[in-house]
C-alpha positions in Angstrom: -8.4 -16.1 5.6 -4.8 -15.7 4.5 -3.5 -12.1 4.7 -0.2 -11.3 2.9 2.0 -8.2 3.6 2.6 -7.2 -0.1 4.0 -3.7 0.4 5.5 -1.3 2.8 4.7 2.1 1.4 6.9 5.1 2.3 5.4 8.6 1.9 8.3 10.8 0.7 8.8 14.5 0.2 11.0 14.1 -2.8 10.4 10.9 -4.9 13.5 11.2 -7.0 15.8 11.7 -4.0 14.2 8.8 -2.2 14.6 6.5 -5.2 18.2 7.6 -5.5 18.8 6.8 -1.8 17.2 3.4 -1.8 18.7 2.4 -5.2 22.2 4.1 -5.2 23.0 4.5 -1.5 21.3 1.4 0.0 21.6 -0.8 -3.0 18.0 -2.0 -3.7 17.1 -3.1 -7.2 14.5 -0.7 -8.7 11.6 -2.7 -10.2 9.9 0.4 -11.8 9.3 4.1 -11.3 6.5 6.5 -12.4 6.0 10.1 -11.4 3.6 8.9 -8.6 5.1 5.6 -7.5 8.4 3.6 -7.3 8.8 0.0 -6.4 11.9 -2.0 -5.4 12.6 -5.7 -5.6 12.7 -6.8 -1.9 11.5 -10.4 -2.0 7.8 -11.3 -1.5 7.1 -7.9 0.2 8.0 -4.8 -1.9 9.2 -1.5 -0.8 7.1 1.2 -2.5 7.5 5.0 -2.4 4.9 7.6 -3.2 4.8 11.3 -2.9 3.7 12.6 0.4 0.3 14.4 0.7 -1.9 16.0 3.4 -3.4 12.6 4.1 0.0 10.8 4.0 2.7 13.1 5.4 6.4 12.7 4.5 8.2 10.3 6.8 5.1 8.1 7.4 4.8 4.5 6.4 1.8 2.4 5.4 1.4 -1.4 5.2 -0.1 -2.8 2.1 -2.0 -6.0 2.8 -3.6 -8.4 0.3 -6.5 -10.9 0.9 -8.1 -13.4 -1.4 -11.6 -11.9 -1.0 -11.7 -8.2 -0.3 -15.5 -8.0 0.2 -15.4 -10.8 2.9 -12.5 -9.1 4.8 -14.1 -5.7 4.7 -17.4 -7.2 6.0 -15.4 -8.9 8.8 -13.6 -5.7 9.7 -16.9 -3.7 9.7 -18.5 -6.3 12.0 -15.5 -5.8 14.4 -16.1 -2.0 14.5 -13.4 -0.9 11.9 -14.3 1.9 9.6 -13.3 0.5 6.2 -14.1 3.8 4.4 -15.6 4.1 1.0 -16.0 1.5 -1.7 -12.9 -0.2 -3.1 -11.6 1.0 -6.4 -9.7 -0.9 -9.1 -6.0 -0.1 -9.4 -3.3 -2.0 -11.4 -5.5 -5.1 -11.7 -6.6 -5.3 -8.0 -9.3 -3.8 -5.9 -7.9 -1.4 -3.4 -9.4 -0.2 -0.1 -8.1 1.9 2.7 -8.8 1.7 6.4 -7.4 3.3 9.6 -5.4 1.1 12.0 -4.3 1.8 15.5 -3.2 5.4 16.3 -4.7 6.6 13.0 -2.2 4.8 10.8 -3.5 4.3 7.2 -3.6 0.7 5.9 -4.0 -0.4 2.3 -6.0 -3.5 1.8 -6.3 -5.1 -1.6 -7.8 -8.2 -3.3 -8.5 -9.6 -6.7 -11.1 -8.1 -9.0 -14.2 -10.2 -8.9 -14.6 -12.3 -12.1 -17.7 -11.6 -14.1 
């Protein structure tokens, strides 16, 4: 199964300041920004920023992986002993799931919404 690295998500203490740094200081092109998310044009893999939280402390980073069939990949990971957490939820036209990688690092795993 093909797995694509779609996002690198930075958890930041100050979203506006982080956007300003990556846009104005570093020179990345801002794709869009909301109060809870900012995304930069960085080729096939996007740099995304989100406000830090207790689960995602400031200064930590999270990969965002995408697969063609989220249910199949979650079943495969479960069979290999990975705790894939709760059921996926729909977000921005994709199903989104979270699991914990090595050393407790959170990993975002997404796939297309199943067609009815």
